C-alpha positions as CSV (number, residue, x, y, z in Angstrom):
1,M,-73.4,-37.0,-14.7
2,A,-71.9,-34.2,-12.6
3,R,-70.3,-31.3,-14.4
4,Y,-67.0,-29.6,-13.2
5,R,-65.2,-26.5,-14.1
6,H,-62.7,-27.2,-16.8
7,Y,-59.0,-26.9,-15.9
8,D,-55.9,-27.4,-17.9
9,P,-52.5,-27.9,-16.2
10,Q,-50.8,-26.7,-19.4
11,Q,-52.7,-23.4,-19.6
12,T,-50.8,-20.1,-19.4
13,K,-51.7,-16.7,-18.1
14,M,-49.7,-13.4,-18.4
15,I,-49.8,-11.4,-15.1
16,A,-48.4,-7.9,-15.0
17,V,-46.5,-7.4,-11.7
18,S,-45.2,-4.1,-10.4
19,Y,-42.5,-4.9,-7.8
20,G,-42.9,-1.6,-6.1
21,R,-46.6,-2.2,-5.5
22,Q,-45.8,-5.4,-3.6
23,L,-44.2,-3.2,-0.9
24,L,-47.2,-1.8,0.9
25,P,-46.8,1.6,2.6
26,G,-46.5,1.3,6.3
27,S,-44.9,-2.1,6.1
28,F,-41.3,-3.0,7.2
29,E,-40.3,-3.9,3.7
30,H,-41.5,-0.6,2.4
31,A,-39.6,1.4,5.0
32,L,-36.5,-0.7,4.4
33,S,-36.7,-0.3,0.6
34,Y,-37.2,3.5,0.9
35,L,-34.3,3.9,3.3
36,I,-31.8,2.0,1.2
37,D,-32.9,3.7,-2.0
38,N,-33.0,7.2,-0.7
39,E,-31.2,7.6,2.6
40,I,-28.3,5.2,2.7
41,D,-25.0,6.1,0.9
42,L,-24.0,3.0,-1.1
43,D,-21.2,4.6,-3.0
44,R,-18.8,3.3,-0.5
45,F,-19.4,-0.3,-1.8
46,A,-18.1,0.6,-5.2
47,A,-14.5,0.0,-4.1
48,R,-15.3,-3.7,-3.7
49,F,-15.6,-4.2,-7.4
50,K,-12.9,-4.1,-10.2
51,N,-15.3,-4.7,-13.1
52,D,-15.4,-1.2,-14.7
53,D,-14.1,-2.5,-18.0
54,T,-14.0,-6.2,-17.8
55,G,-15.9,-8.9,-15.9
56,A,-19.5,-9.7,-15.3
57,P,-21.8,-7.1,-13.7
58,A,-22.1,-7.5,-9.9
59,Y,-25.3,-7.6,-7.9
60,D,-26.2,-4.1,-6.7
61,P,-25.3,-3.7,-2.9
62,A,-28.8,-2.2,-2.5
63,V,-30.4,-5.5,-3.6
64,L,-28.2,-7.6,-1.3
65,L,-28.7,-5.3,1.6
66,K,-32.5,-5.3,1.2
67,V,-32.6,-9.1,1.0
68,V,-30.3,-9.7,4.0
69,L,-32.0,-7.1,6.3
70,F,-35.5,-8.2,5.4
71,A,-34.5,-11.9,5.9
72,Y,-33.1,-10.9,9.4
73,S,-36.4,-9.2,10.2
74,R,-38.1,-12.5,9.6
75,G,-35.6,-14.4,11.7
76,I,-33.8,-15.9,8.6
77,T,-30.1,-16.0,9.0
78,S,-29.3,-18.8,6.6
79,S,-28.0,-17.6,3.2
80,R,-29.4,-20.7,1.5
81,T,-32.9,-19.9,2.9
82,M,-32.5,-16.3,1.7
83,A,-31.6,-17.5,-1.8
84,R,-34.5,-19.8,-1.9
85,A,-36.9,-17.0,-0.7
86,C,-35.7,-14.9,-3.7
87,L,-37.2,-17.6,-5.9
88,E,-40.4,-18.3,-4.0
89,N,-41.5,-15.4,-1.7
90,V,-43.2,-12.5,-3.5
91,V,-41.8,-9.9,-1.0
92,F,-38.2,-11.1,-1.4
93,I,-38.8,-11.2,-5.2
94,A,-40.1,-7.6,-5.1
95,L,-37.2,-6.4,-3.0
96,A,-34.6,-8.1,-5.2
97,C,-36.5,-7.0,-8.4
98,D,-36.7,-10.6,-9.5
99,Q,-32.9,-11.1,-9.2
100,Q,-31.8,-14.4,-7.7
101,P,-28.4,-14.0,-6.0
102,H,-26.7,-17.3,-5.1
103,F,-26.4,-18.2,-1.5
104,T,-22.6,-17.9,-1.6
105,T,-23.0,-14.3,-2.9
106,L,-25.3,-13.4,0.1
107,A,-23.0,-15.2,2.6
108,N,-19.9,-13.5,1.2
109,F,-21.6,-10.1,1.3
110,V,-22.4,-10.4,5.0
111,A,-19.0,-11.9,5.9
112,T,-17.1,-9.1,4.2
113,L,-19.2,-6.0,5.2
114,G,-16.6,-5.0,7.9
115,K,-16.5,-1.3,8.4
116,D,-19.3,-0.7,5.8
117,V,-21.9,-2.0,8.2
118,E,-21.0,0.7,10.7
119,A,-21.5,3.3,8.1
120,V,-24.9,1.9,7.2
121,F,-25.8,1.8,10.9
122,R,-24.8,5.4,11.2
123,D,-26.9,6.4,8.1
124,V,-30.0,4.8,9.7
125,L,-29.2,6.6,13.0
126,L,-29.0,9.9,11.1
127,V,-32.5,9.4,9.7
128,C,-33.8,8.5,13.1
129,N,-32.3,11.7,14.5
130,T,-33.6,13.8,11.7
131,Q,-37.1,12.6,12.2
132,G,-36.9,13.3,16.0
133,L,-36.8,9.8,17.3
134,I,-33.7,10.4,19.5
135,G,-34.0,12.4,22.7
136,K,-30.2,12.4,23.5
137,N,-30.9,12.9,27.2
138,M,-30.7,9.3,28.5
139,F,-29.1,6.1,27.3
140,A,-29.5,2.6,28.8
141,I,-26.6,0.1,28.2
142,D,-26.9,-3.6,28.5
143,G,-25.7,-6.8,26.8
144,C,-27.4,-9.9,25.4
145,K,-25.5,-13.2,25.5
146,L,-26.1,-15.2,22.4
147,P,-24.6,-18.5,21.2
148,S,-22.4,-18.5,18.1
149,N,-21.3,-21.0,15.5
150,A,-19.0,-22.9,18.0
151,S,-19.3,-25.7,20.4
152,K,-18.5,-25.2,24.1
153,E,-17.1,-28.8,24.1
154,W,-14.0,-27.4,22.4
155,S,-13.4,-24.7,25.0
156,G,-10.8,-24.8,27.8
157,T,-7.4,-23.8,29.1
158,R,-4.2,-25.5,28.1
159,A,-4.5,-27.6,31.2
160,D,-8.1,-28.6,30.1
161,F,-6.9,-29.6,26.6
162,E,-4.0,-31.6,28.1
163,R,-6.4,-33.6,30.3
164,K,-8.8,-34.2,27.4
165,A,-6.1,-35.3,25.0
166,A,-4.6,-37.7,27.6
167,K,-8.0,-39.1,28.3
168,M,-8.7,-39.7,24.6
169,E,-5.3,-41.3,24.1
170,R,-5.9,-43.7,27.0
171,A,-9.3,-44.6,25.4
172,V,-7.5,-45.3,22.1
173,A,-4.9,-47.4,23.7
174,H,-7.6,-49.4,25.6
175,L,-9.6,-50.0,22.4
176,V,-6.5,-51.1,20.4
177,K,-5.5,-53.5,23.2
178,T,-9.1,-54.9,23.4
179,H,-9.1,-55.5,19.6
180,A,-5.7,-57.2,19.8
181,E,-6.9,-59.5,22.6
182,Q,-10.1,-60.3,20.7
183,D,-8.1,-61.1,17.5
184,A,-5.7,-63.3,19.4
185,S,-8.4,-65.3,21.2
186,E,-10.8,-65.4,18.2
187,A,-13.6,-64.6,20.7
188,L,-17.0,-65.2,19.3
189,D,-19.4,-62.3,19.0
190,P,-23.0,-62.5,17.9
191,N,-22.5,-59.5,15.6
192,P,-18.7,-59.3,15.1
193,D,-18.7,-57.2,12.0
194,K,-21.2,-54.7,13.2
195,Q,-19.6,-54.3,16.6
196,R,-16.1,-54.0,15.2
197,E,-17.3,-51.4,12.6
198,H,-18.8,-49.3,15.4
199,E,-15.6,-49.5,17.5
200,E,-13.5,-48.6,14.5
201,R,-15.5,-45.5,13.9
202,T,-15.2,-44.6,17.6
203,L,-11.4,-45.2,17.4
204,A,-11.1,-43.0,14.3
205,T,-13.0,-40.2,16.1
206,L,-11.0,-40.4,19.2
207,R,-7.7,-40.3,17.3
208,R,-8.9,-37.3,15.2
209,N,-10.0,-35.3,18.2
210,A,-6.8,-36.1,20.2
211,E,-4.7,-35.0,17.2
212,K,-6.7,-31.8,17.1
213,L,-6.1,-31.1,20.7
214,R,-2.4,-31.8,20.5
215,S,-2.1,-29.5,17.4
216,A,-3.9,-26.8,19.4
217,L,-1.5,-27.2,22.3
218,A,1.5,-27.0,20.0
219,N,0.3,-24.0,18.0
220,T,-1.7,-21.8,20.3
221,S,-0.7,-19.8,23.4
222,E,-2.5,-19.6,26.7
223,R,-5.3,-17.0,26.8
224,I,-4.9,-14.7,29.8
225,G,-7.8,-12.7,31.3
226,A,-7.8,-9.3,32.8
227,K,-6.8,-10.7,36.2
228,G,-3.8,-12.4,34.8
229,K,-5.2,-15.9,35.1
230,P,-5.7,-18.4,32.2
231,I,-9.2,-18.3,30.7
232,K,-10.8,-20.7,28.3
233,R,-10.1,-20.6,24.6
234,N,-12.4,-22.2,21.9
235,L,-10.7,-24.1,19.2
236,T,-13.5,-23.6,16.7
237,D,-13.8,-19.8,17.3
238,A,-10.9,-18.4,19.3
239,D,-12.7,-15.0,19.7
240,S,-15.8,-16.5,21.3
241,A,-16.2,-17.0,25.1
242,T,-18.0,-19.4,27.4
243,L,-20.9,-17.4,28.8
244,K,-23.3,-18.0,31.7
245,S,-26.8,-17.0,30.5
246,G,-30.4,-17.4,31.6
247,H,-30.5,-20.5,29.4
248,G,-27.4,-22.2,30.8
249,V,-23.8,-22.0,29.7
250,V,-23.4,-21.1,26.0
251,Q,-20.4,-20.6,23.7
252,G,-20.8,-17.2,22.0
253,Y,-20.6,-13.5,22.3
254,I,-22.2,-10.6,24.2
255,G,-24.2,-8.3,22.0
256,V,-24.0,-4.9,23.7
257,A,-26.4,-2.1,22.9
258,A,-26.9,1.5,24.0
259,V,-30.6,2.5,23.7
260,D,-32.0,6.1,23.6
261,G,-34.7,6.9,26.1
262,A,-37.1,8.6,23.7
263,C,-38.2,5.8,21.2
264,Q,-35.8,3.0,22.2
265,V,-33.6,3.6,19.1
266,I,-30.3,1.7,19.4
267,V,-27.5,4.3,19.1
268,E,-24.5,2.0,19.5
269,A,-24.0,-1.8,18.9
270,Q,-21.0,-3.9,19.7
271,A,-20.3,-7.6,20.0
272,H,-17.6,-8.9,22.3
273,G,-16.2,-12.4,23.0
274,T,-15.6,-11.8,26.7
275,P,-17.3,-13.5,29.7
276,Q,-17.5,-10.2,31.6
277,E,-19.0,-6.8,30.8
278,H,-16.9,-4.8,33.3
279,D,-14.6,-3.3,30.8
280,L,-17.2,-2.6,28.1
281,L,-18.9,0.5,29.7
282,K,-16.4,3.2,28.5
283,P,-16.0,1.7,24.9
284,V,-19.8,1.7,24.4
285,I,-20.1,5.3,25.7
286,D,-17.2,6.4,23.4
287,G,-19.0,4.7,20.5
288,V,-22.2,6.6,21.2
289,R,-20.3,9.9,21.2
290,Q,-18.4,9.1,18.0
291,H,-21.7,8.3,16.2
292,F,-23.3,11.6,17.2
293,K,-20.1,13.5,16.2
294,A,-20.2,11.8,12.8
295,I,-23.8,12.8,12.1
296,G,-23.1,16.4,13.0
297,E,-24.3,16.3,16.7
298,A,-20.9,16.7,18.4
299,G,-21.4,17.6,22.1
300,A,-25.2,16.9,21.9
301,V,-24.8,13.9,24.3
302,D,-22.2,15.3,26.7
303,D,-24.8,15.9,29.4
304,A,-26.8,12.7,28.8
305,A,-27.3,10.2,31.6
306,Y,-26.0,6.6,31.1
307,L,-27.7,3.8,32.9
308,A,-26.2,0.3,33.3
309,D,-26.7,-2.7,35.6
310,A,-24.2,-4.3,38.0
311,G,-22.5,-6.2,35.2
312,Y,-20.8,-2.9,34.2
313,H,-19.9,-1.8,37.8
314,S,-16.1,-1.7,38.4
315,E,-13.7,0.8,40.0
316,R,-11.7,1.1,36.7
317,G,-14.8,1.8,34.6
318,L,-16.3,4.3,37.1
319,K,-12.9,6.1,37.3
320,A,-12.9,6.5,33.5
321,L,-16.4,8.0,33.7
322,A,-15.4,10.4,36.5
323,A,-12.3,11.5,34.5
324,E,-14.5,12.8,31.7
325,D,-17.4,14.0,33.9
326,I,-19.8,11.5,32.4
327,D,-23.2,11.3,34.2
328,G,-23.4,7.6,34.9
329,Y,-25.9,5.6,37.0
330,I,-24.2,2.2,37.3
331,A,-25.8,-0.2,39.8
332,D,-23.8,-2.5,42.1
333,G,-24.7,-6.0,43.3
334,T,-26.2,-4.9,46.6
335,M,-28.2,-1.9,45.4
336,R,-31.6,-3.6,45.8
337,K,-30.7,-4.8,49.3
338,R,-30.2,-1.2,50.3
339,D,-33.4,0.0,48.7
340,P,-36.4,-0.1,51.1
341,R,-38.7,-0.5,48.2
342,Y,-37.5,-4.0,47.7
343,A,-37.6,-4.9,51.4
344,K,-40.6,-7.2,50.9
345,A,-39.7,-8.4,47.5
346,N,-39.5,-12.1,48.6
347,V,-42.6,-12.1,50.8
348,H,-44.7,-13.9,48.3
349,K,-42.0,-16.3,47.1
350,R,-42.3,-19.9,48.2
351,P,-39.7,-20.6,50.8
352,S,-36.9,-22.8,49.6
353,K,-36.3,-26.1,51.3
354,A,-32.8,-26.1,52.6
355,K,-31.0,-29.3,52.1
356,T,-28.7,-28.7,55.0
357,F,-28.8,-26.7,58.3
358,L,-28.2,-23.0,57.9
359,P,-26.2,-20.8,60.3
360,K,-29.5,-19.6,61.8
361,D,-30.2,-23.2,62.9
362,F,-27.1,-23.0,65.2
363,T,-27.2,-21.3,68.6
364,F,-24.5,-18.7,68.7
365,D,-23.6,-16.8,71.8
366,R,-21.5,-13.8,70.9
367,E,-20.6,-12.8,74.5
368,Q,-19.6,-16.2,75.5
369,G,-18.0,-17.1,72.2
370,T,-19.8,-20.4,71.9
371,C,-21.8,-22.2,69.3
372,V,-24.2,-25.2,69.7
373,C,-25.3,-27.2,66.7
374,P,-28.8,-28.6,66.1
375,A,-27.8,-31.9,67.6
376,N,-27.0,-30.0,70.9
377,K,-23.3,-30.5,70.6
378,T,-20.9,-27.7,71.3
379,L,-18.6,-26.8,68.4
380,K,-15.0,-25.7,69.0
381,L,-13.9,-22.2,68.0
382,N,-11.8,-22.4,64.8
383,S,-11.1,-18.7,64.2
384,A,-12.2,-15.6,66.0
385,N,-11.1,-13.1,63.3
386,A,-11.4,-14.9,60.0
387,I,-11.9,-13.0,56.7
388,I,-14.3,-14.5,54.2
389,S,-15.1,-12.7,50.9
390,G,-14.1,-9.4,52.4
391,R,-16.1,-9.8,55.6
392,N,-15.1,-10.4,59.2
393,A,-16.3,-13.7,60.5
394,I,-16.2,-16.0,63.6
395,V,-15.8,-19.6,62.5
396,F,-16.8,-22.7,64.5
397,K,-16.0,-26.3,63.6
398,G,-17.1,-29.7,64.7
399,T,-14.9,-32.6,65.7
400,A,-14.7,-36.2,64.4
401,A,-16.0,-37.4,67.8
402,T,-19.2,-35.3,67.5
403,C,-19.8,-35.4,63.8
404,D,-19.0,-39.0,62.8
405,A,-21.8,-40.7,64.7
406,C,-24.3,-37.8,64.6
407,P,-27.8,-38.8,63.7
408,L,-28.3,-35.5,61.9
409,R,-25.2,-35.9,59.8
410,S,-27.1,-36.2,56.5
411,Q,-29.0,-32.9,57.3
412,C,-25.9,-31.1,58.3
413,L,-23.4,-31.9,55.5
414,R,-24.1,-31.6,51.8
415,K,-21.7,-34.5,51.1
416,P,-21.7,-36.7,54.2
417,D,-19.6,-39.3,52.5
418,L,-16.8,-36.9,51.6
419,T,-16.9,-34.1,54.3
420,A,-15.6,-35.1,57.7
421,V,-17.0,-32.3,60.0
422,R,-19.3,-29.3,59.8
423,Q,-18.0,-25.8,59.7
424,V,-20.2,-22.7,60.3
425,A,-19.4,-19.0,60.1
426,F,-21.1,-15.9,61.6
427,F,-20.3,-12.6,59.8
428,E,-19.7,-9.3,61.5
429,G,-19.5,-6.7,58.7
430,A,-17.0,-5.8,56.0
431,V,-13.2,-5.7,56.4
432,A,-12.0,-2.1,56.4
433,S,-9.5,-2.7,53.7
434,K,-12.1,-4.4,51.5
435,L,-14.6,-1.5,51.5
436,P,-15.6,-0.2,48.1
437,N,-13.0,1.9,46.2
438,P,-13.6,5.7,46.1
439,H,-15.4,5.8,42.8
440,C,-17.5,2.7,43.7
441,R,-18.4,4.4,47.0
442,A,-19.3,7.6,45.3
443,M,-21.5,5.7,42.8
444,R,-23.3,3.9,45.6
445,E,-24.1,7.2,47.3
446,K,-25.3,8.7,44.0
447,I,-27.5,5.8,43.0
448,D,-29.0,5.5,46.5
449,S,-30.2,9.1,46.4
450,D,-33.8,9.9,45.6
451,K,-32.8,11.3,42.2
452,G,-30.5,8.3,41.5
453,R,-33.2,5.8,42.3
454,A,-35.7,7.7,40.1
455,I,-33.4,7.8,37.1
456,Y,-32.1,4.2,37.4
457,A,-35.6,2.9,37.7
458,Q,-36.1,3.7,34.0
459,R,-33.3,1.4,32.9
460,M,-35.2,-1.9,32.7
461,G,-38.1,-0.4,30.8
462,L,-35.7,1.1,28.2
463,I,-33.3,-1.7,27.4
464,E,-35.0,-5.0,28.1
465,P,-37.8,-4.6,25.6
466,V,-35.2,-4.0,22.9
467,F,-33.5,-7.3,23.4
468,G,-37.0,-8.9,23.6
469,H,-37.9,-7.3,20.3
470,I,-34.7,-8.6,18.6
471,Q,-35.1,-12.2,19.9
472,Q,-38.8,-12.2,19.2
473,R,-37.9,-11.8,15.5
474,G,-36.0,-15.1,15.8
475,L,-32.5,-13.5,16.0
476,R,-31.4,-15.7,18.9
477,R,-27.9,-16.8,17.8
478,F,-24.9,-15.7,15.7
479,T,-24.2,-17.9,12.7
480,L,-20.7,-16.5,11.9
481,R,-17.3,-17.0,13.5
482,G,-14.7,-14.4,14.5
483,Q,-15.0,-11.1,16.4
484,T,-15.3,-8.9,13.2
485,K,-18.0,-11.1,11.5
486,V,-20.1,-11.5,14.6
487,D,-19.9,-7.8,15.3
488,T,-21.1,-7.2,11.8
489,Q,-24.0,-9.5,12.3
490,W,-25.0,-7.9,15.6
491,K,-25.0,-4.5,14.0
492,L,-27.3,-5.9,11.2
493,F,-29.6,-7.2,14.0
494,C,-29.7,-3.7,15.5
495,I,-30.2,-2.0,12.1
496,V,-33.3,-4.2,11.7
497,H,-34.6,-2.9,15.1
498,N,-34.0,0.7,14.1
499,V,-35.7,0.3,10.8
500,A,-38.7,-1.1,12.6
501,K,-38.7,2.1,14.8
502,L,-38.7,4.2,11.7
503,Q,-41.5,2.1,10.3
504,V,-43.7,2.8,13.3
505,Y,-42.7,6.3,14.4
506,G,-41.0,7.8,11.3
507,K,-42.3,9.3,8.1
508,M,-41.5,7.2,5.0
509,A,-42.6,8.6,1.6
510,A,-45.4,6.5,0.0
């Protein structure tokens, strides 16, 4: 008979564990633990507690901060998952010294950090500066659009909410009427109970949502944008914004960061619920200067160069930079078109298949002032001096006689069933009154110079890997609501990035 090693499920074994030895030198968790225990001033958290004489002892902020930041470094943003990890994961157990904070304790700690998180961010920044990881010569600024804990389905202007509420109320009235007719006629249904139950649930949902919209219309005011026009407001998170990102339209915030050119340390982090970045340039630069002033480096970044893409290009923002003599290199939307280095950028791209005829497919005679369409029909002159998007244009238009029965109608009009005739415009340069404003014009000249192009070319290599690093860790969305809480979470994301820089380039005591 085969013999096996004896085992006993009831057996016990005493294992001596040193929590500190679970944090291996050179690891992220070791760097994090060392920083919080030795470099971060946690005395500011004492004001949170009123248990000097009575009440239960509170969890040490050092423990909570270690657990939260290490969890974020692993892409964990759920407080429930963090609490479970403190029971099951040896690294979490070591960081928490075998304490098991409840998930509500962790969630409340993050949600109420407020200004304290900025102080922690600044302490980490001070360590980075002390260890020579910050060059203070060049900063790249950009934003990362991340979804938040809100649905874009509940976003809109007052007019949008009015239309949605009216639509839901019509659907409710239709269902109620249908039910009344069915009850009156006693119409037979193969599954009457199941069908009616489903419709009753739908009816309850529609009524609840319509009431929510009507309440919002009665209790909230219109949100007005910088241009004086109504902009969308979200009923779940009023501070969030509807953002166009590379992954489609999301409801969330823009996480803005300023990154130093030496080791890609984040020197400023802000989160904003705004669809545009135009007005964020100066606040971010001011934040950078305030941080360095707070760590004893006032004036150290006065001569630094600030790089940002076209999203931050505006006359108002550039004027603010010029007023304080800030050395900015802010691109505009047509910078690459003016740069001969990108003249052949699209050579190897597959040509797109145009669904309709383009202006180049029309024969335009500038001297005669005539235009012939691909069907060899002469179009009539509609306007000889039109202005379209700030540019002078000559506009030609077909007639019903030429377009209605044209065999090329489907190739000429995007919506042949809705559009009556084809219109085509030929542009002749910018309108004098629409030329760039003085500061925009000066920035174009600056960034088009050899020096400007050489400096701005470094922007992408500085800032884009930082956002890639943050999202590669799994930090791809905000889990909180409200400007203050989301800003706190974004700063925590950026602290994780900076701790990782100290782990790699810094000197942490063993």
